[in-house]
C-alpha positions in Angstrom: -108.0 -107.2 58.0 -107.1 -105.8 54.6 -107.9 -102.5 52.9 -111.7 -101.9 52.2 -112.6 -100.4 49.1 -115.3 -97.7 49.8 -118.2 -96.2 47.9 -119.0 -92.6 48.0 -121.6 -92.7 50.6 -119.6 -94.9 53.1 -116.8 -92.7 54.2 -118.7 -90.0 56.1 -120.9 -92.6 57.8 -117.7 -94.6 58.9 -116.0 -91.4 60.2 -118.9 -90.4 62.3 -119.4 -93.8 63.6 -115.9 -94.7 64.3 -114.7 -92.7 67.2 -111.8 -94.3 69.0 -110.0 -96.1 66.2 -107.5 -94.5 63.9 -108.8 -94.5 60.4 -106.5 -94.4 57.3 -107.9 -93.6 54.0 -105.9 -94.0 50.7 -107.2 -91.8 47.8 -105.8 -93.3 44.7 -106.4 -93.9 41.0 -105.8 -97.0 39.0 -103.7 -95.4 36.3 -101.5 -93.7 39.0 -97.9 -95.1 39.2 -97.0 -93.8 42.6 -100.3 -95.1 43.8 -99.5 -98.5 42.5 -96.4 -98.4 44.7 -98.3 -97.2 47.8 -101.1 -99.6 47.6 -99.2 -102.6 48.8 -97.6 -100.6 51.5 -100.9 -99.5 52.7 -102.1 -103.2 52.5 -99.2 -104.2 54.6 -100.0 -101.5 57.2 -103.5 -102.7 57.3 -102.5 -106.1 58.2 -99.7 -105.1 60.6 -102.0 -102.9 62.6 -105.3 -104.8 62.0 -106.7 -104.7 65.5 -105.8 -101.0 66.0 -106.5 -99.4 62.8 -109.2 -99.4 60.0 -108.0 -98.9 56.5 -110.0 -97.8 53.6 -109.5 -96.9 49.9 -111.1 -94.5 47.5 -110.7 -94.5 43.7 -110.9 -90.9 43.0 -112.0 -91.7 39.4 -115.1 -93.5 40.6 -115.8 -91.1 43.4 -114.7 -87.7 42.2 -117.3 -86.0 44.6 -115.8 -87.6 47.5 -112.3 -86.6 46.5 -113.5 -83.2 46.0 -115.3 -83.1 49.5 -112.1 -84.1 51.2 -110.0 -81.7 49.2 -107.9 -84.3 47.4 -105.7 -82.2 44.8 -103.0 -84.9 44.0 -102.5 -88.7 44.4 -101.6 -90.6 46.1 -103.2 -88.9 49.2 -103.3 -90.7 52.6 -105.4 -89.1 55.2 -105.4 -90.1 58.8 -108.6 -89.6 60.9 -109.5 -90.0 64.5 -112.6 -88.9 66.2 -114.1 -87.9 62.7 -111.3 -85.2 62.4 -108.3 -85.3 60.0 -105.1 -85.6 62.0 -102.5 -85.7 59.1 -102.4 -85.9 55.3 -99.5 -87.4 53.5 -99.3 -86.7 49.8 -97.1 -88.6 47.4 -95.0 -91.8 47.9 -93.8 -92.6 51.5 -92.1 -95.8 53.0 -93.9 -98.0 55.4 -91.6 -96.7 58.0 -93.1 -93.4 57.4 -96.7 -94.5 57.8 -95.8 -96.6 60.9 -94.5 -93.5 62.6 -97.8 -91.7 61.9 -99.9 -94.6 63.1 -97.7 -95.0 66.3 -98.0 -91.4 67.1 -101.6 -91.3 66.7 -102.9 -94.4 68.3 
């Protein structure tokens, strides 16, 4: 499974309906250099853990209200959710190993 690009109304529904699976949300912008570096890493993470996590992306320029609702103040911001609750928030660039550690700890 690859990263699913969300629309504004989908994320809240997904969080409320997906209870047992770890959800990873990449808040990004197309003009953001670090976001372009993180994007392929998040894509690889989605493929590596395809049966264990769900990975979504939100373009903050298209969905400013959603970014504001989740208090995204800088990008890239990767937010990990489980049982509709935010577990951890990673802002800025991180290596795939950093994301793997977060996933493994919270599966």
